[in-house]
C-alpha positions as CSV (number, residue, x, y, z in Angstrom):
1,M,-92.6,57.3,-64.6
2,G,-90.8,58.7,-67.1
3,T,-88.3,56.5,-69.7
4,K,-84.4,58.2,-69.0
5,T,-83.0,57.6,-72.2
6,V,-78.7,57.4,-71.8
7,T,-76.7,57.6,-75.6
8,K,-73.3,56.4,-74.7
9,T,-70.6,57.2,-77.4
10,K,-68.0,54.7,-78.6
11,P,-64.4,56.7,-79.0
12,Q,-63.7,56.7,-82.4
13,P,-59.8,55.2,-83.2
14,N,-57.3,57.3,-83.4
15,F,-56.5,57.0,-87.6
16,D,-54.0,59.2,-89.1
17,L,-55.1,60.2,-92.2
18,K,-52.2,60.2,-94.8
19,E,-51.8,61.2,-98.0
20,P,-50.7,58.2,-100.1
21,M,-47.1,57.4,-101.1
22,M,-46.5,58.9,-104.4
23,Y,-44.8,56.3,-107.0
24,K,-43.0,57.8,-110.6
25,V,-43.8,55.6,-113.7
26,I,-40.8,55.3,-115.3
27,Y,-39.7,54.5,-119.1
28,I,-36.7,52.7,-119.3
29,N,-34.9,53.6,-123.0
30,D,-33.8,50.5,-125.5
31,E,-33.2,50.5,-128.7
32,V,-35.9,48.6,-130.0
33,T,-38.8,50.7,-128.9
34,S,-39.9,53.7,-131.9
35,M,-40.0,56.9,-130.2
36,E,-43.2,57.2,-132.6
37,F,-45.1,54.0,-130.3
38,V,-43.0,55.8,-126.8
39,V,-44.6,59.7,-127.4
40,D,-47.9,57.0,-128.5
41,S,-48.0,55.8,-125.8
42,L,-47.6,59.1,-123.8
43,Q,-50.4,60.8,-124.8
44,A,-53.0,57.5,-124.8
45,I,-51.5,56.3,-121.5
46,F,-50.8,59.3,-119.6
47,G,-52.9,62.5,-121.3
48,H,-49.7,64.3,-122.4
49,S,-50.1,66.9,-125.6
50,F,-47.8,65.5,-128.2
51,E,-45.2,68.5,-127.7
52,E,-44.9,67.0,-124.5
53,A,-44.4,63.3,-125.5
54,T,-42.6,64.2,-128.2
55,I,-40.0,66.8,-125.2
56,L,-40.4,63.5,-122.4
57,T,-39.5,60.8,-125.8
58,E,-36.8,63.2,-126.0
59,V,-35.1,62.8,-122.8
60,I,-36.2,59.2,-122.1
61,H,-33.6,57.9,-125.6
62,E,-31.6,61.1,-124.6
63,K,-30.9,60.5,-121.0
64,G,-32.1,56.8,-120.5
65,S,-34.7,56.4,-118.7
66,G,-37.9,59.0,-117.8
67,V,-40.7,59.5,-115.6
68,A,-44.3,59.4,-117.8
69,G,-46.3,60.9,-114.6
70,I,-46.6,60.7,-111.1
71,F,-49.0,58.6,-109.4
72,P,-50.3,57.0,-107.0
73,Y,-48.9,53.1,-106.3
74,E,-52.8,52.1,-107.7
75,M,-52.8,53.9,-110.2
76,A,-48.7,53.9,-111.4
77,E,-49.1,49.6,-111.3
78,Q,-51.8,50.2,-113.8
79,K,-50.4,52.6,-115.6
80,G,-47.3,50.3,-116.4
81,V,-49.7,47.7,-116.6
82,E,-51.3,49.1,-119.6
83,V,-48.0,50.4,-121.3
84,T,-46.3,47.2,-121.1
85,Q,-49.5,45.2,-122.7
86,M,-49.7,47.7,-125.8
87,A,-45.7,47.6,-125.9
88,R,-46.2,44.2,-125.9
89,N,-49.2,44.2,-128.3
90,A,-46.9,46.6,-130.9
91,G,-43.4,44.3,-130.6
92,F,-41.6,46.2,-128.6
93,P,-40.0,45.4,-125.5
94,L,-40.3,48.8,-123.9
95,Q,-40.3,48.3,-119.9
96,I,-41.3,50.5,-117.1
97,K,-40.3,51.1,-113.6
98,L,-42.1,52.6,-110.3
99,E,-39.5,54.1,-108.1
100,P,-41.5,55.9,-104.8
101,V,-40.9,59.8,-105.0
102,D,-38.8,60.9,-102.3
103,D,-40.1,63.2,-99.7
């Protein structure tokens, strides 16, 4: 007599794969942090060109804040930490805020 093989399949859990929630990394203007530092940090941490960083720095200065970039939470948090450390090492009190992107 031959051996009969029976294959059982487990039901797969129903995972709804969603895009990760995105967060804005926001620079808050202050009267101490130099515009040169802001331009440099936007280039170093966020990869903005000199021209983009300069325009964004002017927006931050004039409006009081500006979005440096939009990322999944973990990346946004890491970039915020990097900018904050860079600012403190340079003696600046620059504040960074994370905000969820509204759908």
